[in-house]
C-alpha positions in Angstrom: 19.8 -1.6 3.4 16.7 0.5 3.5 16.8 3.6 5.8 13.9 3.3 8.3 12.5 6.6 9.8 11.7 4.9 13.1 15.3 3.9 13.6 16.7 7.4 13.0 17.2 10.2 15.4 15.3 13.4 14.6 18.5 15.0 13.2 19.4 12.1 11.0 15.8 12.1 9.7 16.0 15.9 9.0 19.3 15.5 7.1 17.6 13.2 4.7 14.9 15.7 3.7 16.5 15.9 0.2 15.8 12.2 -0.3 12.4 10.7 -1.3 10.3 9.5 1.6 8.0 6.5 1.2 4.8 6.0 3.2 3.4 2.4 2.9 -0.3 1.8 3.6 -2.0 -1.5 4.1 -4.9 -2.9 6.1 -5.8 -5.5 8.6 -8.5 -7.8 7.2 -9.2 -11.4 6.4 -7.3 -13.0 3.6 -8.9 -16.5 3.5 -7.7 -19.3 5.7 -4.2 -19.7 4.2 -3.0 -16.1 4.6 -2.7 -13.9 7.7 -4.8 -10.8 8.2 -1.8 -8.6 7.9 -1.2 -9.4 4.2 -1.8 -5.9 2.9 0.4 -4.3 5.5 3.2 -6.9 5.1 3.3 -6.4 1.4 3.1 -2.6 1.6 6.1 -2.6 3.9 8.2 -5.2 2.1 7.7 -3.7 -1.3 8.4 -0.2 0.1 11.5 -1.5 1.7 12.8 -2.9 -1.6 12.0 0.4 -3.3 13.7 2.4 -0.6 16.9 0.4 -1.2 16.7 1.1 -5.0 16.1 4.9 -4.7 17.9 5.6 -1.4 14.6 6.6 0.1 13.5 6.9 3.7 10.9 4.3 4.8 8.1 5.6 7.0 6.3 3.3 9.5 3.5 1.5 7.7 -0.1 2.6 8.3 -1.7 -0.8 9.2 -5.4 -0.1 9.0 -7.5 0.7 6.0 -10.9 1.5 4.6 -13.6 -1.1 4.8 -13.7 -3.6 1.9 -16.8 -4.2 -0.2 -18.1 -7.8 -0.1 -17.2 -8.2 -3.8 -13.5 -7.5 -3.0 -13.1 -9.7 0.0 -13.8 -7.9 3.2 -16.9 -6.6 5.0 -17.8 -7.2 8.6 -18.4 -10.9 8.3 -15.0 -12.1 9.5 -13.5 -11.6 13.0 -10.3 -9.6 13.0 -11.1 -7.4 10.1 -10.5 -3.9 11.4 -12.2 -1.3 9.2 -11.7 2.5 9.3 -14.2 5.0 8.1 -13.2 7.0 5.0 -12.9 10.2 7.0 -10.4 8.5 9.3 -8.2 7.3 6.5 -8.2 10.8 5.0 -7.4 12.5 8.3 -4.5 10.0 9.1 -2.9 10.3 5.7 -3.4 14.1 5.6 -1.8 14.6 9.0 1.2 12.5 8.1 1.8 14.2 4.8 1.5 17.7 6.4 4.1 16.8 9.0 6.5 15.6 6.4 6.1 18.7 4.3 6.4 20.9 7.4 9.7 19.1 8.2 11.1 20.0 4.8 10.4 16.9 2.7 9.5 17.7 -0.9 9.5 14.2 -2.6 6.9 11.8 -1.1 5.7 8.5 -2.4 2.6 6.9 -1.0 2.6 3.1 -1.7 -0.8 1.5 -1.2 -1.5 -2.3 -0.9 -5.2 -2.3 -0.1 -7.7 -1.9 -3.0 -10.2 0.3 -1.2 -7.8 2.8 0.3 -7.0 4.7 -2.9 -9.9 7.2 -3.1 -9.3 8.3 0.4 -5.5 8.6 0.0 -6.0 10.7 -3.1 -8.5 12.9 -1.2 -5.9 13.5 1.5 -3.1 14.2 -1.0 -5.3 16.7 -2.9 -6.2 18.5 0.4 -2.6 18.7 1.4 -1.5 19.9 -2.0 -4.1 22.7 -1.8 -3.2 23.6 1.8 0.6 23.8 1.1 0.4 25.5 -2.3 1.9 22.5 -4.1 5.4 22.9 -2.5 5.9 19.1 -2.5 5.6 16.4 -5.2 3.4 13.6 -3.8 3.1 10.5 -5.9 0.6 7.7 -5.1 0.5 4.2 -6.6 -0.9 0.8 -5.8 1.8 -1.9 -6.2 -0.3 -3.5 -9.0 -0.9 -0.4 -11.0 2.4 -0.2 -12.9 2.2 -3.8 -14.1 2.0 -3.9 -17.9 0.1 -6.5 -20.0 3.4 -8.1 -20.7 4.1 -8.3 -17.0 0.7 -9.9 -16.4 1.2 -12.4 -19.1 4.5 -13.5 -17.5 3.1 -13.5 -14.0 0.0 -15.6 -14.7 1.6 -17.7 -17.5 -1.6 -19.6 -18.5 -3.5 -19.1 -15.2 -6.8 -17.3 -15.4 -6.8 -13.7 -14.2 -10.1 -12.9 -12.4 -9.6 -9.2 -12.1 -8.0 -7.2 -9.4 -11.0 -7.0 -7.1 -11.2 -10.9 -7.0 -7.5 -11.3 -6.7 -8.0 -10.9 -2.9 -6.0 -13.7 -1.3 -5.5 -15.3 -4.7 -2.6 -15.9 -7.0 -0.8 -12.5 -6.8 -1.1 -11.9 -3.0 -0.3 -15.5 -2.2 2.7 -15.5 -4.5 4.0 -12.2 -3.0 3.6 -13.7 0.5 5.5 -16.9 -0.6 8.3 -14.6 -1.8 8.5 -12.4 1.2 7.1 -14.4 4.2 6.6 -18.1 3.2 6.4 -19.1 6.9 3.0 -17.3 7.1 1.5 -19.1 4.1 -0.5 -22.3 4.7 -1.6 -23.7 1.3 -2.8 -26.9 3.0 -5.7 -24.8 4.5 -7.1 -23.7 1.1 -10.6 -25.3 0.6 -10.9 -27.4 -2.6 -13.8 -25.3 -3.8 -12.0 -21.9 -3.4 -13.1 -19.6 -6.2 -15.1 -22.1 -8.1 -18.6 -20.9 -7.3 -18.4 -17.2 -6.3 -19.8 -14.8 -8.7 -20.0 -11.2 -7.4 -23.3 -9.4 -7.7 -23.4 -6.4 -10.0 -24.5 -4.2 -7.1 -23.8 -3.7 -3.4 -26.4 -4.2 -0.7 -26.3 -3.4 3.0 -26.4 -4.9 5.5 -23.9 -7.4 4.4 -25.2 -11.0 5.0 -23.6 -14.4 5.2 -23.1 -15.7 1.7 -22.2 -12.4 0.2 -18.6 -13.6 0.5 -17.6 -17.3 0.5 -17.4 -18.6 4.0 -13.7 -19.4 3.6 -13.0 -15.8 2.7 -11.4 -16.3 -0.7 -12.8 -14.9 -3.9 -10.6 -16.6 -6.5 -8.3 -19.6 -6.3 -4.7 -19.2 -5.2 -3.8 -22.4 -7.2 -0.6 -21.9 -9.0 0.8 -19.3 -6.6 4.5 -19.5 -6.1 7.5 -17.6 -4.8 8.8 -17.4 -8.3 5.6 -15.6 -9.5 6.0 -13.3 -6.5 9.5 -12.4 -7.5 8.3 -11.6 -11.0 5.7 -9.3 -9.5 8.3 -7.5 -7.4 10.8 -7.1 -10.2 8.1 -5.7 -12.5 6.9 -3.3 -9.8 10.4 -2.2 -8.9 11.3 -1.4 -12.5 8.1 0.7 -13.0 8.1 2.6 -9.7 11.8 3.4 -9.7 11.2 4.9 -13.2 8.3 6.9 -11.9 10.4 8.2 -9.0 13.2 9.2 -11.3 10.8 11.0 -13.6 8.9 12.8 -10.9 11.5 13.5 -8.2 14.6 14.5 -10.2 16.0 17.8 -9.2 13.5 18.4 -6.4 15.3 19.9 -3.4 13.9 20.9 -0.1 13.4 24.6 0.3 14.3 24.4 4.0 16.8 21.8 5.2 15.4 21.2 8.7 18.6 20.6 10.7 18.0 22.4 14.0 15.0 22.4 16.4 14.2 26.1 15.8 14.0 25.5 12.1 11.6 22.6 12.5 9.4 24.7 14.8 9.4 27.6 12.3 8.4 25.3 9.5 5.5 23.9 11.5 4.3 27.3 12.4 4.4 28.3 8.7 2.6 25.1 7.7 -0.1 25.7 10.2 -0.7 29.2 9.1 -0.9 28.3 5.4 
């Protein structure tokens, strides 16, 4: 069973400072008519939970809002319920969380992202924290799709067309992962018959975003062929790769200050603020 930070006491959390800690990040945005708006957050948390079990990591609460999507990758302000953050907000949120973890003695941190547009702002936050703390912690960032190899992709799609990651919004991979993790939230009967058949993204971005920049149903490519079995293939491939990354990057990293008592935690925070 994964160890969840929000279910630990402060002392139990501090005693795990020698273990990797995982920060999942998603978004709240439209994912067509057959998937809920919490897809990215659900997938970030579920994949991070599986990973925490494999590496005995501590699972942080998932950050549930992300940077605004471009029209060509599925979001924009055209759909009610899509909650977009400005880039500076994403940077500040991730930066603050990472600083707190490092101040509390954690030295092995994995940021697992499940929203395409978040990455540049996550990396900016990690870079700032690394500079501010003198590189005392190893912080690894990955999107769940990044470690998938060409061999993995061939097995996952198995004859289905791959439209590219930007257009995979609410399509085969995300739908398959949701069928694997939360099938009760998937409604394939709501997929319009013309999903993904006529949308061709423009080779530029124009603001303001206008109706028609994204298909009215919200999908960019067809989810036809999605299945729980494909979702399981994605998870297995992702787990193999990310576990290997953690073993490579986190081996032998021990916290410099095991924060076990309140005064130690306060001293660490004072040192971190002054650095």
